[in-house]
C-alpha angles and dihedrals in degrees: 000000000000119000118219116253127222090254091053089049094047115094119241091255092061093052090051091051090051092053092047091052091053091052091049091051091050093050091047090052093048090049100044098040095068090043090051091048092049090047091052091048091046090049089051092051091048090048092050090047094050096037107025114193121244104249096170095110090057101056092098090052090054091047091052091049092052091046090054092048098046104034087230131105109260122189129181132187094204147353134215140167120250118201133196131101085343136015120250135182110229121204116196131202092027121194124176115197145170108276093217107038095024092226117154114254099180141330137215135190093228140008119201118200122195122182125199113202089187091063090047091054090049091052095253131129104276106196129086121185130195121195114202120203093354116182124199141160123217112197135187112203126213090270090056096251119142123233131188102208102320097331122098111234091218092059117107116251117258094236109070090183089060105029097164098043128219094052089169094049117118100166136010120198128187118199122194093345131165129213124188118202114206117187115191091180091068118054125194118188090344095308133096115259114262125195126177134210109198135181089028116186110182137160131187129189115203129201133164096294105336121078139178128213136186125183135180122179146148123247104206093175090062094051139307093272099036116130138169130208124191135185118181143171130194118205129213090270090061092249116143124218114188139173115208126191122188126190128200098351115174103211090193086073087064092056094127088062098038101040088099092049107055139210092031091073090057098059112119095177121092116255128219111204136191118184137177110209129191135171145096095244142001089270092059097037118141124182132190111194147174126198135191124196127196129205117322143092139288115215123195104165093174089067110013128043098212133042112259114234117240123198096173135346127185124182140163135188143114140279127211133180112230133173089256093054137274117336115211118187114186099194094184137005133174123197128194122186143147086270095059135269137301139181136182146108136275136193122201120184134179098036108168087006128129095274141030114304117255120230132196112187129180118179143162125204138184142173096042119148108238093230088061090064087091087075090063103046112116088236098167090071098033128094109262091227091055092048090052091049093050092047091056100033102056116069136158120350134106133251102230093187138345138182133198136193114186118175133167146063113325092229090060101045129168098039113239135200093274096049121102114286092242090062113092140193104173127153127171127184138177110217127188132188092020122165113208120195093200098174125356098236091054131069114263123255109246139199091015121179107200143163110221123199127189110190115174104304097345132090126198126184115193106197112204098175140000145126136250116199119329103321115008120105117207139195135158142100135296118195139182108190097194118015092182109042102020111017099186122146114227 
């Protein structure tokens, strides 16, 4: 005989209520357990914030850990815990050095380390580092090799087990950093060129192969308001693609680099630059760029005696590094000034190469007052008497249109009779309303319409129409066969 149990005796409604109560308890547990865990974690953070632990005895342990992970010598003078939305270990008095020679590579006031266990569980790189007030020097020696501090960047890392360093690093941030560039291959007044980037704010995100980089910094050596902004990405094939924007750069401050590429070294107006850069190394670097210049002057004392005023100049082109030097192709430029306007293109090759750079310039101009032509005479190679005559002879008038084709090595400009036939110095202009004071005792020629040609060292003026005195009409040709060696007017 089987006795009835309590469950058998319980009505169906009671059994349903029992099951519902168990479900409610399970849901309550699942709800309150995370809250309890968060409360414990929050309490721990509050406790650490109110009563921070003394981590000073452990700063050498942290330094050893970072040394093992980076393959570089890391030293710290102290360690502390920083609280906030996240916890971070803070190393102070940071010095990063070469593990073999012990030379200092760079230093920072503070290093913040944040670790994400979640990224570690997901198989990502869990560590993020911030360097505050980091200071470093990047140097190029006379052989062209790069050094960070005293360590050559081409040298193999000391740790062969960790050849790339920072294997646990997910993100690197630099706050208020400073980088000094020292170039021993370029000497200015007996000293290597030095350029500084200050107030650097940079951040890099690293993955297995690809990487991202953003940089913002001031360039005080290029002007008090000069700044640079960079955004870059590296793909799995180790090719970099970067966009660089520069504001208020004074190229005249880069004269030691540009002295062999006039007239860039003579620009006194600030330059705004946008460039698209690609390449895996300096040897394969390719740059597409666009620049805008505001009001200023362009000085080219090797060719012109006075600075040329600039109201606005825009240009775009590309730059490429070749075995013969840098290759700069200005596919289009447009110049506006108080003298008129001009547009054209120019190609310069061999910059920083073994010889003088080679230039090929084609330009068209209009709207120039004739008496401003004196700005554009190649006076350094002209006879002073001829220059004086031109200054006093040409008055009034307007250049309706002009064209120029200048081709050859910059060191030999303008091309002369003995230069190779492929070199050119050819300028043509149509001038109207010109007044020519041909010879002081005689009346001037007025309202001349003439076509002027400068070809190498010669000048020819073909006068189509003009007046002499009250009634006489004139036309003809004026020629100077050699303005340099034999400045005689025919």
